[in-house]
Structure formats: C-alpha cells, structure tokens
VOGU-3710 file (C-alpha; in Angstrom, 3 decimals, decimal comma):
1> makqgqttnt> 93,069/72,982/108,583  91,627/76,179/110,352  88,594/75,315/112,630  85,746/77,491/113,166  86,727/80,602/114,926  90,480/79,992/114,485  92,757/82,506/112,795  96,445/81,870/112,365  99,069/83,245/110,100  99,982/79,729/109,283
11> gldrltsaat> 96,362/79,246/107,855  96,708/82,531/105,965  100,015/81,508/104,508  98,709/78,101/103,560  95,682/79,701/101,822  97,921/82,179/99,969  100,267/79,371/98,796  97,378/77,234/97,602  95,864/80,216/95,786  99,067/81,125/94,064
21> qagtagkglp> 99,527/77,514/92,739  95,939/77,404/91,469  96,384/80,709/89,788  99,542/79,569/88,033  97,940/76,404/86,854  96,530/78,125/83,730  95,735/81,439/82,147  92,769/83,375/83,466  90,760/83,011/86,479  91,008/79,850/88,566
31> pvhlwnppfc> 87,961/77,360/87,882  86,577/77,831/91,503  83,156/76,791/90,199  84,676/73,376/89,583  86,264/73,021/92,922  84,308/71,286/95,881  86,925/71,074/98,689  85,879/70,349/102,364  84,617/73,510/104,399  87,303/74,189/106,915
41> gdidmriand> 85,423/76,971/108,930  85,518/80,778/108,840  88,474/82,966/108,944  88,686/86,473/110,325  88,754/88,127/106,961  86,352/90,918/105,903  85,739/92,984/102,783  84,515/96,290/104,048  81,945/98,650/102,250  84,687/100,532/100,538
51> gswyymgtpi> 86,073/97,304/99,090  88,988/97,211/101,545  90,173/93,742/102,654  90,971/93,088/106,386  92,483/90,100/108,112  92,189/89,856/111,906  90,994/93,690/111,860  94,147/94,831/110,075  93,964/96,145/106,507  95,695/93,876/104,000
61> grpalvrlfs> 97,994/96,381/102,516  99,453/94,485/99,570  97,387/94,951/96,521  98,832/91,838/94,819  97,587/89,716/97,756  94,093/91,239/97,733  94,148/90,616/93,863  95,092/86,948/94,510  92,310/86,404/96,996  89,803/87,975/94,851
71> tilkregeky> 90,410/85,516/92,148  89,423/82,493/94,393  86,313/84,359/95,911  83,012/82,423/95,646  79,599/83,124/96,654  76,952/80,520/97,634  73,716/81,990/98,512  74,362/84,981/100,780  77,817/83,499/101,954  81,165/84,132/100,639
81> flvtpvekvg> 84,161/81,892/100,671  87,686/81,682/99,554  88,186/78,324/97,768  91,211/76,374/96,467  91,440/72,717/95,281  92,066/71,606/98,926  90,140/73,884/101,301  87,100/76,227/101,571  86,957/78,971/104,232  84,274/81,478/104,919
91> irvddapfma> 84,775/85,362/105,003  82,626/88,286/105,755  81,587/90,779/102,968  79,836/93,849/104,262  78,104/94,814/100,946  79,613/93,900/97,524  83,047/92,267/97,213  84,314/94,631/94,607  84,110/98,334/93,852  83,906/99,815/90,183
101> velrkegdas> 86,323/102,622/90,260  86,883/103,693/86,759  84,623/104,094/83,766  85,564/104,237/80,062  82,995/104,942/77,297  83,150/104,085/73,583  80,681/104,057/70,969  80,085/102,856/67,432  77,124/102,420/65,035  75,566/99,878/67,407
111> gellhfrtnv> 75,567/102,131/70,303  77,553/102,990/73,567  79,800/100,483/75,338  80,660/101,049/79,049  83,792/99,461/80,406  84,395/99,497/84,195  87,504/98,857/86,179  87,190/97,172/89,571  89,486/97,883/92,552  91,354/94,701/91,883
121> ddwvtcdtah> 92,099/95,745/88,321  89,499/93,562/86,542  87,923/95,263/83,524  84,315/94,489/83,001  82,165/95,428/79,949  78,635/96,241/80,763  76,160/94,208/78,683  73,399/91,705/79,075  75,818/89,257/80,728  77,410/91,848/82,899
131> rlrfepgesg> 74,397/94,146/83,793  74,020/97,197/86,008  71,148/97,050/88,701  70,236/100,146/90,910  69,181/99,624/94,555  67,899/102,213/96,970  70,748/103,814/98,857  70,729/103,924/102,741  70,997/107,720/102,797  68,654/108,029/99,840
141> gltpylhvra> 69,146/108,111/96,052  70,279/104,949/94,293  73,418/102,698/94,628  74,365/101,076/91,329  76,127/97,646/91,269  77,740/95,932/88,373  77,691/92,196/87,792  81,297/90,967/87,536  81,062/87,175/87,379  79,273/84,133/88,896
151> dlwakvtrpl> 77,066/86,125/91,413  79,801/88,495/92,397  78,930/92,181/92,091  80,954/95,460/92,211  79,433/98,509/93,932  79,817/101,545/91,667  81,600/104,559/93,313  79,531/107,655/93,783  81,535/109,715/91,178  80,901/107,040/88,624
161> yyelvdmgee> 77,206/107,069/89,610  76,942/110,797/88,717  78,636/110,010/85,361  75,941/107,382/84,649  73,249/109,920/85,599  74,782/112,574/83,280  74,668/110,043/80,454  71,165/108,806/81,117  68,348/108,792/78,797  64,622/108,008/78,658
171> rmidgevmfg> 63,100/104,779/77,026  59,821/103,079/76,950  59,943/99,884/78,890  56,797/97,776/79,376  54,521/100,687/78,804  56,385/102,951/81,261  59,000/105,700/80,574  62,172/104,761/82,362  65,331/106,819/82,820  68,650/104,687/82,629
181> vgsggaffpm> 71,651/104,060/80,679  72,455/101,893/77,571  75,497/99,832/77,068  76,316/96,811/74,866  72,822/96,815/73,199  71,046/96,459/76,601  69,264/99,168/78,577  69,409/99,466/82,535  66,818/101,484/83,999  67,490/103,370/87,143
191> asaeevraal> 63,895/104,677/87,876  60,816/105,887/86,241  61,476/109,088/84,236  58,552/110,742/86,370  60,370/110,107/89,610  63,650/111,410/88,205  62,015/114,558/86,997  60,428/115,037/90,448  63,685/114,766/92,018  65,293/117,454/89,889
//
C-alpha cells in the first residue's frame, strides 16, 4: 500500500487494476458509497481548475483512464478520495472535480429540461436532484455549478454560463423577484432581478 507522501507507478497501476475490476463487476457506476477500505495515504494526483487530471505533475493524457478514476471518486467533507474495495487514497481537487462542457435543451408541456455533459462524458439532467447553484466568481460575476452525484459537482464552463443567462427568466421567490433558469420543474435563481438589471 502507498504510504503518506509516497507516489509510485506500481501504486498507480494497482489502483488502476482495482478500479477496472470494480467497474466490471456490474453495470453503472461502482458502489463507492458502500466501500469502507483502509485509508492508505495521499497520492500525488490533482484535478485542476479546468477539470484536467495530473499525476506527479504530469497530465493524465488518456481519457479512458481519467474516466475510470472519475467513477471511483468520493468526497468526504472537503476532502476527495479514490476508493476501491481494498484501498482508499487521498487526492487534491482545486475546485470542482468535473466540468460541464455541453448543454442540450428540450421542452414539453411541463416546461424546459436541461441536459449537461461533463468532461468525462456523463450526461446529467438538471432537476431537483441535480440542481444548479451559482457562486460569486473570483474575478466578478457568477460561477455556476451542477450537482452530479453524492456531493460531487461540475463547474459549468463560461460559454454554457452565458447560454444559461440568455435563457434566464424572472420569478417571484419568497417575496423577491429573482432571475434564474428553470429545468425539470425546478427553478434555480442566479441573483435578484434588481441586481441583474443594474449590471446590464
């Protein structure tokens, strides 16, 4: 097992092998919430602000490997781990572990439905179970995040944020007129309508 501070290709190979076996045990995502293996320390793996994965400072250039690791990602409090049935290792995440990079819209009599694709090719339908939240950005404005699963979020890219703004509408929420977007029967406020008008 890798100890605190140790990073070896052997450890990464073992992690890859265990993740592959766990992923082939059944359909869908591995049940990481059911696994409670021993903590084996941190490894030098990082997910950058743009969703890129790095191992020992080098980008992981194989999308299939990034996708594999993303399926065994788990968050506990503010910490992130890669978890298999036999080991649990800590990694660093600069912001959100995923990026929402594509948006598809569809509508019917019940309203609009927004579907987002993440950088690891998961499709997430925005609704009450997978909500949007908007946080103040470091350089001003707002940064949207989409709930993917189990306390894991995707940061919405800037171009998609502008699309959300374009489709935004005003609704009365708790006595205040709010500007936001609707999807899946839910409304996700960005800011007060007054603040939005003042910024235009």
